[in-house]
MARMI-397220 format. One record per residue (C-alpha): residue number from 0; residue in three letters; chain; x, y, z. Coordinates in steps of 0.1 Angstrom, whole numbers, plus 5000, padded with zeros to 4 digits. Layout:
BEGIN
+-----+-----+---+------+------+------+
|   k |   r | c |    u |    v |    w |
+-----+-----+---+------+------+------+
| NUM | ALA | A |    X |    Y |    Z |
...
+-----+-----+---+------+------+------+
***
This chain:
BEGIN
+-----+-----+---+------+------+------+
|   k |   r | c |    u |    v |    w |
+-----+-----+---+------+------+------+
|   0 | MET | A | 8903 | 0459 | 4985 |
|   1 | ALA | A | 8878 | 0478 | 5006 |
|   2 | ASP | A | 8854 | 0475 | 5035 |
|   3 | PHE | A | 8822 | 0463 | 5017 |
|   4 | LEU | A | 8800 | 0477 | 5045 |
|   5 | LYS | A | 8817 | 0511 | 5048 |
|   6 | ASN | A | 8798 | 0543 | 5038 |
|   7 | LEU | A | 8763 | 0528 | 5035 |
|   8 | GLU | A | 8738 | 0551 | 5022 |
|   9 | PHE | A | 8700 | 0546 | 5024 |
|  10 | LEU | A | 8676 | 0567 | 5003 |
|  11 | LEU | A | 8639 | 0572 | 5010 |
|  12 | GLU | A | 8626 | 0568 | 4974 |
|  13 | LYS | A | 8648 | 0543 | 4958 |
|  14 | PRO | A | 8675 | 0517 | 4965 |
|  15 | ALA | A | 8711 | 0530 | 4968 |
|  16 | LEU | A | 8732 | 0509 | 4944 |
|  17 | LYS | A | 8770 | 0509 | 4945 |
|  18 | ARG | A | 8787 | 0491 | 4916 |
|  19 | ILE | A | 8816 | 0470 | 4930 |
|  20 | VAL | A | 8828 | 0450 | 4900 |
|  21 | LYS | A | 8817 | 0451 | 4864 |
|  22 | SER | A | 8831 | 0423 | 4844 |
|  23 | LYS | A | 8829 | 0422 | 4805 |
|  24 | LYS | A | 8798 | 0400 | 4799 |
|  25 | LYS | A | 8805 | 0376 | 4827 |
|  26 | PHE | A | 8791 | 0391 | 4860 |
|  27 | ASN | A | 8784 | 0423 | 4879 |
|  28 | ILE | A | 8787 | 0427 | 4917 |
|  29 | VAL | A | 8766 | 0454 | 4934 |
|  30 | ARG | A | 8759 | 0465 | 4970 |
|  31 | ILE | A | 8723 | 0475 | 4974 |
|  32 | CYS | A | 8710 | 0495 | 5004 |
|  33 | LEU | A | 8673 | 0497 | 5009 |
|  34 | GLU | A | 8655 | 0518 | 5035 |
|  35 | LYS | A | 8630 | 0502 | 5058 |
|  36 | GLY | A | 8596 | 0503 | 5043 |
|  37 | LEU | A | 8609 | 0506 | 5007 |
|  38 | GLU | A | 8593 | 0483 | 4982 |
|  39 | ILE | A | 8604 | 0472 | 4948 |
|  40 | GLU | A | 8573 | 0458 | 4931 |
|  41 | PRO | A | 8578 | 0423 | 4915 |
|  42 | HIS | A | 8589 | 0428 | 4879 |
|  43 | PRO | A | 8611 | 0407 | 4854 |
|  44 | GLU | A | 8646 | 0415 | 4846 |
|  45 | PRO | A | 8666 | 0401 | 4816 |
|  46 | TYR | A | 8695 | 0388 | 4838 |
|  47 | ALA | A | 8699 | 0362 | 4865 |
|  48 | VAL | A | 8708 | 0374 | 4900 |
|  49 | PHE | A | 8721 | 0360 | 4934 |
|  50 | PHE | A | 8711 | 0382 | 4963 |
|  51 | LEU | A | 8729 | 0376 | 4998 |
|  52 | VAL | A | 8715 | 0395 | 5027 |
|  53 | LEU | A | 8744 | 0411 | 5046 |
|  54 | ASP | A | 8723 | 0430 | 5071 |
|  55 | GLY | A | 8686 | 0436 | 5078 |
|  56 | SER | A | 8656 | 0416 | 5066 |
|  57 | GLY | A | 8630 | 0417 | 5039 |
|  58 | ILE | A | 8605 | 0398 | 5018 |
|  59 | PHE | A | 8619 | 0386 | 4985 |
|  60 | THR | A | 8595 | 0376 | 4957 |
|  61 | ASN | A | 8603 | 0353 | 4928 |
|  62 | LYS | A | 8581 | 0329 | 4907 |
|  63 | ALA | A | 8578 | 0305 | 4935 |
|  64 | GLY | A | 8563 | 0330 | 4959 |
|  65 | GLU | A | 8575 | 0352 | 4989 |
|  66 | PHE | A | 8604 | 0344 | 5012 |
|  67 | LYS | A | 8615 | 0363 | 5043 |
|  68 | LEU | A | 8652 | 0366 | 5043 |
|  69 | LYS | A | 8675 | 0378 | 5070 |
|  70 | LYS | A | 8712 | 0382 | 5075 |
|  71 | ASN | A | 8732 | 0354 | 5057 |
|  72 | ASP | A | 8702 | 0341 | 5038 |
|  73 | PHE | A | 8703 | 0341 | 5000 |
|  74 | ILE | A | 8681 | 0336 | 4969 |
|  75 | PHE | A | 8689 | 0329 | 4932 |
|  76 | ILE | A | 8665 | 0343 | 4906 |
|  77 | GLU | A | 8668 | 0332 | 4869 |
|  78 | ALA | A | 8668 | 0356 | 4839 |
|  79 | ASP | A | 8633 | 0369 | 4829 |
|  80 | GLU | A | 8618 | 0358 | 4862 |
|  81 | ILE | A | 8599 | 0382 | 4884 |
|  82 | ARG | A | 8617 | 0396 | 4914 |
|  83 | GLY | A | 8607 | 0420 | 4941 |
|  84 | ILE | A | 8618 | 0431 | 4976 |
|  85 | LYS | A | 8599 | 0446 | 5006 |
|  86 | CYS | A | 8622 | 0459 | 5032 |
|  87 | LEU | A | 8612 | 0451 | 5068 |
|  88 | GLU | A | 8641 | 0470 | 5081 |
|  89 | ASN | A | 8672 | 0488 | 5066 |
|  90 | LEU | A | 8684 | 0461 | 5043 |
|  91 | VAL | A | 8720 | 0457 | 5029 |
|  92 | VAL | A | 8723 | 0431 | 5000 |
|  93 | LEU | A | 8752 | 0418 | 4978 |
|  94 | GLY | A | 8739 | 0413 | 4943 |
|  95 | VAL | A | 8757 | 0391 | 4918 |
|  96 | GLN | A | 8742 | 0396 | 4883 |
|  97 | ASP | A | 8751 | 0375 | 4852 |
|  98 | GLY | A | 8766 | 0396 | 4825 |
|  99 | HIS | A | 8737 | 0389 | 4800 |
+-----+-----+---+------+------+------+
***
C-alpha cells in the first residue's frame, strides 16, 4: 500500500512513468505524469488501455477524435487504436493496460 499521488515527478521532454503493478499477461497499472505543454503525438499501440485523469487536464485522442478530459474523467482505447495526449496543464493519469 502507498499514496498513489506521492512523489510526483514531471519531466520536460517525456512522460514520467511509474509502474505500480505488473501482472503476468493480465494487466499493468502505471502512473503517468506529464508536464504542461507536453504532447504525445497520436500513434497506435498493441494493447488496450484505460486512462483515468487524477489531476490536471489534457486533450486525449483516439479513433473517434479529440476529447478534453479533466480530473475524474476517463477514456478507454482499444488495442492497435491510435492514442495521443496534449497536456493543457500538469497532468497525472492512472493507466491500466491489458497484458497483451
